[in-house]
C-alpha positions as YAML, in Angstrom:
chain: A
units: angstrom
residues:
- id: 1
  name: UNK
  ca: [-34.89, -11.95, -0.06]
- id: 2
  name: UNK
  ca: [-34.00, -10.96, -3.61]
- id: 3
  name: UNK
  ca: [-32.20, -7.88, -4.90]
- id: 4
  name: UNK
  ca: [-35.36, -5.85, -5.43]
- id: 5
  name: UNK
  ca: [-34.81, -2.35, -4.04]
- id: 6
  name: UNK
  ca: [-36.44, -1.33, -0.82]
- id: 7
  name: UNK
  ca: [-38.02, 1.62, -2.57]
- id: 8
  name: UNK
  ca: [-40.10, -0.93, -4.47]
- id: 9
  name: UNK
  ca: [-40.99, -2.79, -1.29]
- id: 10
  name: UNK
  ca: [-41.88, 0.24, 0.85]
- id: 11
  name: UNK
  ca: [-39.18, -0.83, 3.27]
- id: 12
  name: UNK
  ca: [-37.17, 2.36, 3.35]
- id: 13
  name: UNK
  ca: [-36.77, 3.70, 6.90]
- id: 14
  name: UNK
  ca: [-35.58, 7.23, 7.58]
- id: 15
  name: UNK
  ca: [-31.90, 7.78, 8.34]
- id: 16
  name: UNK
  ca: [-32.77, 8.05, 12.05]
- id: 17
  name: UNK
  ca: [-34.12, 4.49, 11.92]
- id: 18
  name: UNK
  ca: [-30.82, 3.00, 10.86]
- id: 19
  name: UNK
  ca: [-29.00, 3.52, 14.13]
- id: 20
  name: UNK
  ca: [-25.37, 4.56, 14.19]
- id: 21
  name: UNK
  ca: [-22.72, 3.27, 11.81]
- id: 22
  name: UNK
  ca: [-19.27, 2.81, 13.35]
- id: 23
  name: UNK
  ca: [-16.11, 2.78, 11.25]
- id: 24
  name: UNK
  ca: [-12.91, 1.02, 12.35]
- id: 25
  name: UNK
  ca: [-9.81, 0.65, 10.20]
- id: 26
  name: UNK
  ca: [-6.19, 1.70, 10.50]
- id: 27
  name: UNK
  ca: [-5.76, 1.53, 6.74]
- id: 28
  name: UNK
  ca: [-8.87, 3.06, 5.15]
- id: 29
  name: UNK
  ca: [-9.87, 6.72, 4.96]
- id: 30
  name: UNK
  ca: [-12.83, 7.33, 7.30]
- id: 31
  name: UNK
  ca: [-13.62, 10.71, 5.71]
- id: 32
  name: UNK
  ca: [-13.93, 9.16, 2.26]
- id: 33
  name: UNK
  ca: [-16.18, 6.44, 3.63]
- id: 34
  name: UNK
  ca: [-18.31, 8.89, 5.62]
- id: 35
  name: UNK
  ca: [-18.80, 11.17, 2.62]
- id: 36
  name: UNK
  ca: [-19.61, 8.26, 0.30]
- id: 37
  name: UNK
  ca: [-22.17, 6.71, 2.67]
- id: 38
  name: UNK
  ca: [-23.85, 10.04, 3.40]
- id: 39
  name: UNK
  ca: [-24.20, 10.60, -0.32]
- id: 40
  name: UNK
  ca: [-26.29, 7.43, -0.41]
- id: 41
  name: UNK
  ca: [-28.01, 7.94, 2.96]
- id: 42
  name: UNK
  ca: [-28.22, 11.65, 3.79]
- id: 43
  name: UNK
  ca: [-28.15, 12.39, 7.51]
- id: 44
  name: UNK
  ca: [-26.63, 9.01, 8.43]
- id: 45
  name: UNK
  ca: [-25.14, 8.89, 11.95]
- id: 46
  name: UNK
  ca: [-21.57, 7.95, 10.96]
- id: 47
  name: UNK
  ca: [-19.03, 7.56, 13.75]
- id: 48
  name: UNK
  ca: [-15.31, 6.86, 13.61]
- id: 49
  name: UNK
  ca: [-13.57, 4.81, 16.30]
- id: 50
  name: UNK
  ca: [-12.58, 5.72, 19.03]
- id: 51
  name: UNK
  ca: [-15.39, 8.33, 19.03]
- id: 52
  name: UNK
  ca: [-18.03, 5.68, 19.64]
- id: 53
  name: UNK
  ca: [-20.49, 7.68, 21.71]
- id: 54
  name: UNK
  ca: [-23.13, 5.46, 23.27]
- id: 55
  name: UNK
  ca: [-22.26, 1.92, 22.09]
- id: 56
  name: UNK
  ca: [-25.94, 0.95, 22.35]
- id: 57
  name: UNK
  ca: [-26.64, 3.28, 19.41]
- id: 58
  name: UNK
  ca: [-24.34, 1.31, 17.12]
- id: 59
  name: UNK
  ca: [-26.22, -1.02, 14.77]
- id: 60
  name: UNK
  ca: [-23.76, -1.35, 11.90]
- id: 61
  name: UNK
  ca: [-19.98, -1.68, 12.00]
- id: 62
  name: UNK
  ca: [-17.61, -1.30, 9.06]
- id: 63
  name: UNK
  ca: [-14.36, -2.90, 10.19]
- id: 64
  name: UNK
  ca: [-11.00, -4.14, 9.00]
- id: 65
  name: UNK
  ca: [-8.91, -6.32, 11.33]
- id: 66
  name: UNK
  ca: [-10.59, -5.25, 14.55]
- id: 67
  name: UNK
  ca: [-8.57, -6.11, 17.66]
- id: 68
  name: UNK
  ca: [-9.66, -8.97, 19.98]
- id: 69
  name: UNK
  ca: [-12.65, -7.97, 22.10]
- id: 70
  name: UNK
  ca: [-13.54, -5.05, 19.85]
- id: 71
  name: UNK
  ca: [-17.18, -6.07, 19.33]
- id: 72
  name: UNK
  ca: [-18.03, -6.81, 22.99]
- id: 73
  name: UNK
  ca: [-19.50, -3.36, 23.93]
- id: 74
  name: UNK
  ca: [-22.03, -3.29, 21.07]
- id: 75
  name: UNK
  ca: [-25.14, -4.97, 22.45]
- id: 76
  name: UNK
  ca: [-27.46, -3.86, 19.63]
- id: 77
  name: UNK
  ca: [-25.24, -4.78, 16.71]
- id: 78
  name: UNK
  ca: [-27.22, -5.85, 13.63]
- id: 79
  name: UNK
  ca: [-24.50, -6.40, 11.01]
- id: 80
  name: UNK
  ca: [-20.78, -6.22, 10.29]
- id: 81
  name: UNK
  ca: [-19.39, -5.13, 6.94]
- id: 82
  name: UNK
  ca: [-15.86, -6.35, 6.32]
- id: 83
  name: UNK
  ca: [-13.77, -3.64, 4.67]
- id: 84
  name: UNK
  ca: [-12.12, -5.99, 2.23]
- id: 85
  name: UNK
  ca: [-12.59, -9.22, 0.35]
- id: 86
  name: UNK
  ca: [-11.04, -11.69, 2.83]
- id: 87
  name: UNK
  ca: [-13.04, -12.30, 6.02]
- id: 88
  name: UNK
  ca: [-10.43, -14.41, 7.84]
- id: 89
  name: UNK
  ca: [-10.06, -11.74, 10.56]
- id: 90
  name: UNK
  ca: [-13.73, -12.27, 11.48]
- id: 91
  name: UNK
  ca: [-13.61, -16.07, 11.72]
- id: 92
  name: UNK
  ca: [-13.39, -17.86, 15.06]
- id: 93
  name: UNK
  ca: [-13.81, -14.77, 17.25]
- id: 94
  name: UNK
  ca: [-15.47, -15.02, 20.66]
- id: 95
  name: UNK
  ca: [-16.52, -11.35, 20.79]
- id: 96
  name: UNK
  ca: [-18.70, -11.30, 17.68]
- id: 97
  name: UNK
  ca: [-22.45, -11.89, 18.13]
- id: 98
  name: UNK
  ca: [-24.46, -13.95, 15.67]
- id: 99
  name: UNK
  ca: [-25.16, -11.18, 13.17]
- id: 100
  name: UNK
  ca: [-24.85, -11.10, 9.37]
- id: 101
  name: UNK
  ca: [-21.35, -10.51, 8.03]
- id: 102
  name: UNK
  ca: [-20.94, -9.22, 4.50]
- id: 103
  name: UNK
  ca: [-17.99, -8.58, 2.26]
- id: 104
  name: UNK
  ca: [-17.49, -5.71, -0.12]
- id: 105
  name: UNK
  ca: [-18.29, -6.08, -3.79]
- id: 106
  name: UNK
  ca: [-16.45, -3.16, -5.27]
- id: 107
  name: UNK
  ca: [-15.77, -2.82, -9.01]
- id: 108
  name: UNK
  ca: [-12.77, -0.65, -8.20]
- id: 109
  name: UNK
  ca: [-11.29, -3.33, -5.94]
- id: 110
  name: UNK
  ca: [-11.83, -5.97, -8.62]
- id: 111
  name: UNK
  ca: [-10.19, -3.77, -11.26]
- id: 112
  name: UNK
  ca: [-7.14, -3.17, -9.07]
- id: 113
  name: UNK
  ca: [-6.71, -6.87, -8.34]
- id: 114
  name: UNK
  ca: [-7.02, -7.74, -12.02]
- id: 115
  name: UNK
  ca: [-4.41, -5.12, -12.89]
- id: 116
  name: UNK
  ca: [-1.96, -6.34, -10.24]
- id: 117
  name: UNK
  ca: [-2.18, -9.97, -11.33]
- id: 118
  name: UNK
  ca: [-2.07, -9.04, -15.01]
- id: 119
  name: UNK
  ca: [1.08, -6.99, -14.38]
- id: 120
  name: UNK
  ca: [2.67, -9.85, -12.42]
- id: 121
  name: UNK
  ca: [1.87, -12.47, -15.04]
- id: 122
  name: UNK
  ca: [2.92, -10.30, -18.00]
- id: 123
  name: UNK
  ca: [6.19, -9.49, -16.22]
- id: 124
  name: UNK
  ca: [7.06, -13.19, -16.28]
- id: 125
  name: UNK
  ca: [5.50, -13.93, -19.65]
- id: 126
  name: UNK
  ca: [7.60, -11.19, -21.30]
- id: 127
  name: UNK
  ca: [10.81, -12.13, -19.41]
- id: 128
  name: UNK
  ca: [11.06, -8.72, -17.75]
- id: 129
  name: UNK
  ca: [13.12, -10.01, -14.74]
- id: 130
  name: UNK
  ca: [15.78, -11.23, -17.18]
- id: 131
  name: UNK
  ca: [15.91, -7.82, -18.87]
- id: 132
  name: UNK
  ca: [16.15, -6.07, -15.50]
- id: 133
  name: UNK
  ca: [19.20, -8.18, -14.64]
- id: 134
  name: UNK
  ca: [20.69, -7.59, -18.09]
- id: 135
  name: UNK
  ca: [20.26, -3.84, -17.70]
- id: 136
  name: UNK
  ca: [22.26, -3.91, -14.46]
- id: 137
  name: UNK
  ca: [25.01, -5.70, -16.42]
- id: 138
  name: UNK
  ca: [24.68, -3.19, -19.30]
- id: 139
  name: UNK
  ca: [24.02, -6.14, -21.57]
- id: 140
  name: UNK
  ca: [21.76, -6.18, -24.66]
- id: 141
  name: UNK
  ca: [20.07, -9.50, -23.88]
- id: 142
  name: UNK
  ca: [17.46, -10.51, -26.47]
- id: 143
  name: UNK
  ca: [14.84, -13.16, -25.66]
- id: 144
  name: UNK
  ca: [12.36, -13.90, -28.42]
- id: 145
  name: UNK
  ca: [8.81, -13.30, -27.14]
- id: 146
  name: UNK
  ca: [6.37, -16.21, -26.95]
- id: 147
  name: UNK
  ca: [2.75, -15.78, -28.08]
- id: 148
  name: UNK
  ca: [0.60, -15.29, -25.02]
- id: 149
  name: UNK
  ca: [-1.78, -18.08, -25.99]
- id: 150
  name: UNK
  ca: [1.07, -20.55, -25.51]
- id: 151
  name: UNK
  ca: [1.66, -19.51, -21.90]
- id: 152
  name: UNK
  ca: [-0.32, -21.55, -19.39]
- id: 153
  name: UNK
  ca: [-1.48, -19.65, -16.32]
- id: 154
  name: UNK
  ca: [-3.20, -21.37, -13.39]
- id: 155
  name: UNK
  ca: [-5.48, -19.67, -10.87]
- id: 156
  name: UNK
  ca: [-5.79, -21.41, -7.52]
- id: 157
  name: UNK
  ca: [-9.16, -20.25, -6.16]
- id: 158
  name: UNK
  ca: [-12.05, -19.15, -8.38]
- id: 159
  name: UNK
  ca: [-14.13, -17.10, -5.96]
- id: 160
  name: UNK
  ca: [-15.29, -13.52, -6.50]
- id: 161
  name: UNK
  ca: [-11.82, -12.10, -7.17]
- id: 162
  name: UNK
  ca: [-10.25, -15.28, -8.53]
- id: 163
  name: UNK
  ca: [-12.88, -15.62, -11.24]
- id: 164
  name: UNK
  ca: [-12.40, -11.98, -12.23]
- id: 165
  name: UNK
  ca: [-8.64, -12.50, -12.42]
- id: 166
  name: UNK
  ca: [-9.04, -15.65, -14.53]
- id: 167
  name: UNK
  ca: [-11.36, -13.83, -16.97]
- id: 168
  name: UNK
  ca: [-8.98, -10.88, -17.20]
- id: 169
  name: UNK
  ca: [-6.03, -13.09, -18.06]
- id: 170
  name: UNK
  ca: [-8.08, -14.98, -20.61]
- id: 171
  name: UNK
  ca: [-9.14, -11.70, -22.24]
- id: 172
  name: UNK
  ca: [-5.44, -10.72, -22.41]
- id: 173
  name: UNK
  ca: [-4.78, -13.84, -24.48]
- id: 174
  name: UNK
  ca: [-3.28, -16.32, -22.01]
- id: 175
  name: UNK
  ca: [-4.13, -20.03, -21.81]
- id: 176
  name: UNK
  ca: [-5.90, -20.00, -18.44]
- id: 177
  name: UNK
  ca: [-7.04, -22.84, -16.22]
- id: 178
  name: UNK
  ca: [-8.30, -22.70, -12.64]
- id: 179
  name: UNK
  ca: [-8.87, -24.92, -9.60]
- id: 180
  name: UNK
  ca: [-11.34, -24.49, -6.78]
- id: 181
  name: UNK
  ca: [-12.88, -26.62, -4.05]
- id: 182
  name: UNK
  ca: [-16.28, -26.14, -5.70]
- id: 183
  name: UNK
  ca: [-17.22, -26.73, -9.32]
- id: 184
  name: UNK
  ca: [-16.96, -23.50, -11.31]
- id: 185
  name: UNK
  ca: [-17.63, -22.47, -14.90]
- id: 186
  name: UNK
  ca: [-15.84, -19.49, -16.48]
- id: 187
  name: UNK
  ca: [-15.98, -18.73, -20.20]
- id: 188
  name: UNK
  ca: [-12.73, -19.65, -21.91]
- id: 189
  name: UNK
  ca: [-11.14, -21.06, -18.74]
- id: 190
  name: UNK
  ca: [-10.60, -24.77, -18.14]
- id: 191
  name: UNK
  ca: [-11.89, -25.29, -14.60]
- id: 192
  name: UNK
  ca: [-10.88, -28.07, -12.23]
- id: 193
  name: UNK
  ca: [-12.45, -28.83, -8.86]
- id: 194
  name: UNK
  ca: [-11.73, -30.91, -5.78]
- id: 195
  name: UNK
  ca: [-13.28, -33.87, -7.60]
- id: 196
  name: UNK
  ca: [-10.47, -33.75, -10.16]
- id: 197
  name: UNK
  ca: [-6.78, -34.55, -9.85]
- id: 198
  name: UNK
  ca: [-5.17, -31.34, -8.61]
- id: 199
  name: UNK
  ca: [-1.78, -32.47, -9.84]
- id: 200
  name: UNK
  ca: [-3.18, -32.69, -13.37]
- id: 201
  name: UNK
  ca: [-4.09, -29.01, -13.05]
- id: 202
  name: UNK
  ca: [-0.64, -28.14, -11.71]
- id: 203
  name: UNK
  ca: [1.43, -30.24, -14.07]
- id: 204
  name: UNK
  ca: [1.37, -27.81, -17.02]
- id: 205
  name: UNK
  ca: [1.05, -24.49, -15.18]
- id: 206
  name: UNK
  ca: [3.91, -22.13, -16.03]
- id: 207
  name: UNK
  ca: [2.68, -19.29, -13.80]
- id: 208
  name: UNK
  ca: [0.57, -20.10, -10.72]
- id: 209
  name: UNK
  ca: [-1.54, -17.36, -9.11]
- id: 210
  name: UNK
  ca: [-2.89, -17.90, -5.60]
- id: 211
  name: UNK
  ca: [-6.36, -16.43, -5.05]
- id: 212
  name: UNK
  ca: [-7.52, -18.83, -2.31]
- id: 213
  name: UNK
  ca: [-9.17, -17.30, 0.78]
- id: 214
  name: UNK
  ca: [-7.56, -17.95, 4.14]
- id: 215
  name: UNK
  ca: [-9.56, -20.57, 6.06]
- id: 216
  name: UNK
  ca: [-8.57, -23.37, 8.44]
- id: 217
  name: UNK
  ca: [-8.65, -25.68, 5.43]
- id: 218
  name: UNK
  ca: [-6.38, -23.52, 3.24]
- id: 219
  name: UNK
  ca: [-3.72, -22.58, 5.80]
- id: 220
  name: UNK
  ca: [-0.43, -23.95, 4.45]
- id: 221
  name: UNK
  ca: [-2.19, -25.29, 1.36]
- id: 222
  name: UNK
  ca: [0.67, -24.24, -0.92]
- id: 223
  name: UNK
  ca: [3.28, -26.56, 0.55]
- id: 224
  name: UNK
  ca: [6.30, -28.50, -0.67]
- id: 225
  name: UNK
  ca: [4.19, -31.16, -2.39]
- id: 226
  name: UNK
  ca: [2.10, -28.62, -4.29]
- id: 227
  name: UNK
  ca: [5.14, -26.62, -5.37]
- id: 228
  name: UNK
  ca: [6.92, -29.78, -6.51]
- id: 229
  name: UNK
  ca: [3.89, -30.72, -8.63]
- id: 230
  name: UNK
  ca: [4.54, -27.66, -10.81]
- id: 231
  name: UNK
  ca: [6.96, -27.85, -13.75]
- id: 232
  name: UNK
  ca: [10.48, -26.95, -12.68]
- id: 233
  name: UNK
  ca: [11.08, -23.22, -13.01]
- id: 234
  name: UNK
  ca: [7.40, -22.25, -12.77]
- id: 235
  name: UNK
  ca: [6.63, -18.77, -11.47]
- id: 236
  name: UNK
  ca: [4.38, -18.01, -8.51]
- id: 237
  name: UNK
  ca: [2.19, -14.99, -7.67]
- id: 238
  name: UNK
  ca: [0.50, -14.58, -4.28]
- id: 239
  name: UNK
  ca: [-2.14, -11.85, -4.14]
- id: 240
  name: UNK
  ca: [-4.42, -13.52, -1.59]
- id: 241
  name: UNK
  ca: [-3.24, -14.22, 1.98]
- id: 242
  name: UNK
  ca: [0.22, -15.02, 3.29]
- id: 243
  name: UNK
  ca: [-0.60, -17.98, 5.54]
- id: 244
  name: UNK
  ca: [-2.06, -19.92, 2.60]
- id: 245
  name: UNK
  ca: [1.60, -20.47, 1.70]
- id: 246
  name: UNK
  ca: [4.12, -22.57, 3.62]
- id: 247
  name: UNK
  ca: [6.83, -19.89, 3.47]
- id: 248
  name: UNK
  ca: [9.80, -22.15, 4.36]
- id: 249
  name: UNK
  ca: [8.73, -24.53, 1.56]
- id: 250
  name: UNK
  ca: [8.50, -21.62, -0.89]
- id: 251
  name: UNK
  ca: [11.94, -20.32, 0.13]
- id: 252
  name: UNK
  ca: [13.40, -23.80, -0.39]
- id: 253
  name: UNK
  ca: [11.74, -24.07, -3.82]
- id: 254
  name: UNK
  ca: [13.01, -20.63, -4.85]
- id: 255
  name: UNK
  ca: [16.55, -21.47, -3.78]
- id: 256
  name: UNK
  ca: [16.55, -24.84, -5.55]
- id: 257
  name: UNK
  ca: [15.11, -23.48, -8.79]
- id: 258
  name: UNK
  ca: [11.93, -25.54, -8.54]
- id: 259
  name: UNK
  ca: [10.17, -22.17, -8.48]
- id: 260
  name: UNK
  ca: [11.90, -19.80, -10.85]
- id: 261
  name: UNK
  ca: [10.49, -16.59, -9.41]
- id: 262
  name: UNK
  ca: [7.79, -15.22, -7.14]
- id: 263
  name: UNK
  ca: [5.80, -12.01, -6.89]
- id: 264
  name: UNK
  ca: [4.51, -11.72, -3.34]
- id: 265
  name: UNK
  ca: [2.06, -9.12, -2.03]
- id: 266
  name: UNK
  ca: [1.07, -10.89, 1.20]
- id: 267
  name: UNK
  ca: [3.01, -12.64, 3.95]
- id: 268
  name: UNK
  ca: [2.59, -14.65, 7.13]
- id: 269
  name: UNK
  ca: [3.85, -11.66, 9.15]
- id: 270
  name: UNK
  ca: [3.12, -8.12, 7.97]
- id: 271
  name: UNK
  ca: [4.95, -5.82, 7.64]
- id: 272
  name: UNK
  ca: [7.53, -8.29, 6.36]
- id: 273
  name: UNK
  ca: [10.35, -8.44, 8.97]
- id: 274
  name: UNK
  ca: [13.59, -6.77, 7.89]
- id: 275
  name: UNK
  ca: [15.56, -9.99, 8.28]
- id: 276
  name: UNK
  ca: [13.22, -12.12, 6.17]
- id: 277
  name: UNK
  ca: [14.94, -13.99, 3.30]
- id: 278
  name: UNK
  ca: [12.44, -12.70, 0.73]
- id: 279
  name: UNK
  ca: [13.98, -9.22, 0.87]
- id: 280
  name: UNK
  ca: [17.33, -10.32, -0.55]
- id: 281
  name: UNK
  ca: [16.27, -13.05, -2.99]
- id: 282
  name: UNK
  ca: [16.94, -11.91, -6.55]
- id: 283
  name: UNK
  ca: [14.07, -13.99, -7.93]
- id: 284
  name: UNK
  ca: [11.46, -12.46, -5.59]
- id: 285
  name: UNK
  ca: [9.50, -9.22, -6.02]
- id: 286
  name: UNK
  ca: [8.00, -7.94, -2.74]
- id: 287
  name: UNK
  ca: [5.08, -5.50, -2.67]
- id: 288
  name: UNK
  ca: [3.49, -4.24, 0.58]
- id: 289
  name: UNK
  ca: [-0.04, -5.74, 0.51]
- id: 290
  name: UNK
  ca: [-1.47, -3.35, -2.06]
- id: 291
  name: UNK
  ca: [-2.66, -5.62, -4.86]
- id: 292
  name: UNK
  ca: [-6.20, -4.42, -4.26]
- id: 293
  name: UNK
  ca: [-7.75, -1.76, -2.08]
- id: 294
  name: UNK
  ca: [-11.33, -0.70, -1.53]
- id: 295
  name: UNK
  ca: [-12.59, 2.36, -3.38]
- id: 296
  name: UNK
  ca: [-15.25, 3.91, -1.06]
- id: 297
  name: UNK
  ca: [-17.07, 5.79, -3.81]
- id: 298
  name: UNK
  ca: [-17.66, 2.51, -5.65]
- id: 299
  name: UNK
  ca: [-18.38, 0.28, -2.65]
- id: 300
  name: UNK
  ca: [-20.59, 2.64, -0.62]
- id: 301
  name: UNK
  ca: [-23.71, 2.08, -2.70]
- id: 302
  name: UNK
  ca: [-23.84, -1.62, -1.82]
- id: 303
  name: UNK
  ca: [-22.98, -0.93, 1.84]
- id: 304
  name: UNK
  ca: [-25.76, 1.65, 2.05]
- id: 305
  name: UNK
  ca: [-28.20, -0.84, 0.53]
- id: 306
  name: UNK
  ca: [-27.17, -3.43, 3.12]
- id: 307
  name: UNK
  ca: [-27.80, -0.89, 5.90]
- id: 308
  name: UNK
  ca: [-31.28, -0.27, 4.50]
- id: 309
  name: UNK
  ca: [-32.04, -3.97, 4.16]
- id: 310
  name: UNK
  ca: [-30.86, -4.99, 7.62]
- id: 311
  name: UNK
  ca: [-32.66, -2.00, 9.19]
- id: 312
  name: UNK
  ca: [-35.86, -3.23, 7.54]
- id: 313
  name: UNK
  ca: [-35.39, -6.78, 8.80]
- id: 314
  name: UNK
  ca: [-33.86, -8.18, 5.64]
- id: 315
  name: UNK
  ca: [-30.58, -9.73, 4.53]
- id: 316
  name: UNK
  ca: [-27.52, -7.67, 3.55]
- id: 317
  name: UNK
  ca: [-25.93, -7.89, 0.16]
- id: 318
  name: UNK
  ca: [-22.89, -10.18, -0.27]
- id: 319
  name: UNK
  ca: [-23.38, -12.08, 2.99]
- id: 320
  name: UNK
  ca: [-20.59, -14.55, 3.81]
- id: 321
  name: UNK
  ca: [-20.49, -17.76, 5.81]
- id: 322
  name: UNK
  ca: [-17.84, -17.22, 8.53]
- id: 323
  name: UNK
  ca: [-17.54, -20.97, 9.07]
- id: 324
  name: UNK
  ca: [-16.44, -21.46, 5.46]
- id: 325
  name: UNK
  ca: [-14.46, -18.22, 5.43]
- id: 326
  name: UNK
  ca: [-16.07, -16.82, 2.27]
...
């Protein structure tokens, strides 16, 4: 089914025909989501966990990191909307029926991710960590700036967010190249794929940004061998998922100087344990998984359209393949 609106197809049921929408997230604002969805579908039956009511009424669930067994009571479930970009928390579950799963496509979320990565890359490109250390020493420490077009930035993963990040960096003036399992084409970005030599991609990258989704095939992908394929002193930014990185290998590379610095927003265990080495490493910046968040006002229009489509027997927008993980 294409993206033609249901108003054009006379497939627009009343709000009563949609069934109930259940919201579950410990991190997102249910009131903001309820208001945004009701703006698009007036009269929508919007429920917030644990106030489920009759679980047989629930046809649509908006969830983020639902606990094991969460989906079992909902016998009439028609779709699940993942409240984020990564769907790894919905892969391999035994409580989830065979219903469409869709991700959010939120311009606000994309803009936040682009801004986080751009900040992280510019921080290294303009030698800001060196100036921060010099300030603590009360030292006027001049480093002559390099033109941005001379600085090679690599994006590992060119999916929905990775491609947006690559384009944003290119627009800022960096020399950008990217690698993905699948063949991709992005204006102004040299793209490599699994058919190419990954080490060729890595060999000139001064700043590597991880945007790979977490799947069984990407767990531990960024290991000792990959880190050693980078030029010595390269910087690393992880704004994707923690388990994509072999953390002991990264710690070793940071201590040896193979990796000169890292900006890390995601970790294998979150919140990051108080005794984790990352906290005290001078060449590591830790942020608490906030590179990108969903903006309900921007995302609700697509979610409402998916509710309409599924209620009319169609496909949701932005459906993902849980077996592939994206």
